[in-house]
C-alpha positions in Angstrom: 128.8 181.5 138.0 127.3 179.7 134.5 123.6 180.3 133.6 120.9 177.8 133.5 119.0 179.1 130.2 116.0 177.2 128.8 115.4 177.0 125.1 111.8 176.4 124.7 110.6 176.1 120.9 107.4 174.7 119.1 108.6 173.4 115.7 106.3 172.1 112.6 108.6 171.2 110.1 111.8 171.9 112.1 112.6 174.9 110.9 112.3 176.7 114.4 114.0 174.1 115.7 117.3 174.0 113.7 117.2 177.8 115.1 116.3 176.2 118.5 119.7 174.2 117.9 121.6 176.8 117.5 120.2 179.3 119.8 121.2 176.3 122.6 124.5 176.1 121.1 125.4 179.9 121.6 124.5 179.5 125.2 126.8 176.5 125.7 129.6 178.5 124.1 129.0 180.9 126.9 129.1 178.3 129.4 125.7 178.4 130.3 123.9 175.0 131.3 121.4 174.3 128.4 117.8 172.5 128.6 115.9 172.5 125.1 112.7 171.6 125.4 109.6 171.3 122.9 106.4 171.8 124.0 103.4 169.7 123.3 102.1 168.8 120.1 98.2 169.6 119.6 97.5 169.0 116.2 95.6 165.4 115.3 97.8 162.6 114.2 95.6 162.9 110.6 96.6 166.6 109.9 100.7 165.9 110.5 100.5 162.6 108.3 99.1 164.6 105.2 102.6 166.8 105.9 105.6 164.4 104.8 107.8 167.2 106.4 105.7 167.6 109.1 105.3 163.7 110.0 109.4 163.3 109.2 110.2 166.1 111.7 108.1 164.6 114.6 109.7 161.7 114.3 113.3 163.1 114.3 112.5 164.9 117.7 110.5 161.9 119.3 113.3 161.8 121.8 113.3 165.3 122.9 112.0 166.1 126.1 108.5 168.6 126.4 108.9 171.5 128.4 107.6 171.5 132.1 106.7 174.0 134.9 110.2 172.7 136.2 111.9 174.1 133.2 110.7 177.5 133.8 111.5 177.8 137.5 115.2 175.9 137.1 116.3 178.4 134.0 118.1 181.7 135.0 117.0 182.4 131.4 114.4 181.6 128.8 114.5 181.5 125.3 111.0 180.7 123.7 110.8 180.5 120.1 107.9 179.4 117.7 106.7 179.5 114.0 104.4 182.8 113.3 100.4 181.9 112.8 99.2 184.7 111.3 101.4 187.2 112.9 101.4 185.0 116.2 103.3 182.5 118.2 101.8 179.0 117.0 98.8 177.6 119.0 101.5 174.9 120.9 103.8 177.3 122.1 100.8 179.8 123.5 98.9 176.5 125.3 102.4 176.0 127.0 102.5 179.2 128.5 98.4 179.6 129.4 99.8 177.2 131.9 102.4 179.0 133.8 99.6 180.7 136.0 101.4 179.4 139.3 104.7 180.3 138.7 103.0 183.8 137.8 101.6 184.1 140.8 104.1 183.4 143.1 106.2 185.7 141.7 109.0 182.3 140.4 109.5 184.5 136.9 110.3 187.6 138.1 114.0 189.3 137.0 114.7 186.3 134.7 116.4 187.0 131.5 114.1 186.7 128.1 114.3 186.3 124.7 112.4 185.3 121.8 113.0 183.7 118.1 110.6 183.0 115.1 110.3 181.4 111.7 108.3 182.4 109.5 107.2 180.7 105.7 107.1 183.9 103.7 109.2 187.3 103.7 106.5 189.8 105.5 105.1 187.1 107.4 104.6 188.7 110.2 108.9 188.6 112.3 108.4 191.0 114.2 104.9 191.1 115.5 105.5 187.5 117.0 109.0 188.5 118.7 106.6 191.5 120.4 103.8 188.9 120.8 106.4 186.6 122.9 107.6 189.2 124.8 104.2 190.3 125.6 104.4 187.2 128.1 107.6 188.2 129.8 106.4 191.6 130.5 103.6 189.8 132.6 106.5 188.0 134.5 108.9 190.7 135.0 111.6 189.4 133.2 114.0 190.9 131.8 114.2 191.1 128.1 117.3 190.1 126.3 117.2 191.0 122.5 120.1 190.5 119.9 120.0 194.3 118.8 122.5 195.1 116.7 125.0 193.9 118.9 127.2 192.0 116.4 127.6 192.4 113.1 125.7 189.7 111.8 122.3 191.0 113.1 122.5 193.9 110.4 122.3 190.9 108.0 119.9 188.7 109.8 117.4 191.6 109.5 115.9 192.1 113.0 117.2 193.4 116.5 114.5 191.5 118.2 115.5 188.4 117.5 116.8 185.3 115.3 113.8 185.4 112.1 114.2 183.1 108.9 111.9 182.7 106.0 111.3 179.2 105.8 110.1 180.1 102.3 106.7 177.9 102.9 108.9 175.1 104.6 111.6 174.8 101.4 114.2 176.3 102.5 116.2 175.4 106.0 118.0 177.7 107.9 120.9 179.5 106.2 124.2 180.3 107.6 123.2 183.6 108.2 120.1 182.8 110.6 122.0 180.0 112.5 125.1 182.7 113.5 122.2 184.9 114.5 120.9 182.3 116.7 124.2 181.7 117.9 125.6 184.8 119.0 122.0 185.7 120.7 121.9 182.6 122.8 125.8 183.2 123.7 124.4 186.7 124.2 121.4 185.4 126.6 123.9 183.4 128.4 126.3 186.2 129.1 124.2 188.9 130.4 122.1 186.4 132.5 125.6 184.9 134.2 126.2 188.9 135.2 122.8 188.4 136.7 123.9 185.2 138.6 126.9 186.0 139.9 125.7 189.3 141.4 
């Protein structure tokens, strides 16, 4: 029996979105039903308009549905992704996480499979602290965290067993083949492990 996988992300200029798409593709390749959802933008329109790449990405993804609590309840596996902001996940994703108290209180997130991914502007810009910070939410929910680890050779090239990440060089680079393949693998691995739990 296939798993339900929710890939929930925030992306300003499209880097994290590209990784989210590859994660979703990887999960689908393992037979999962996938929902890819963005979280609500919190930045004012004036700030977005001052950055052409940001404005272009907002326009390009206007048809991507926004994440809801129903997506979390539906999912057997949850994959969260956001760019790093000072070594922490972007506030837009954190704000969504802060709305999940009702599901947490009812125990509806316990034993879900969970994983995380990120993008950063600079080489030592907080990849791992952001991924660990996202995982802190999963600990509180009682999830089962499934990282990519070094379960595939692509992880040795991508640089982190915690979760897929990519250095955008201050937004000038799009995710390369190595990063996209790492995301594909992570999505597939999460879906496969979730399916085992679904099957019992």
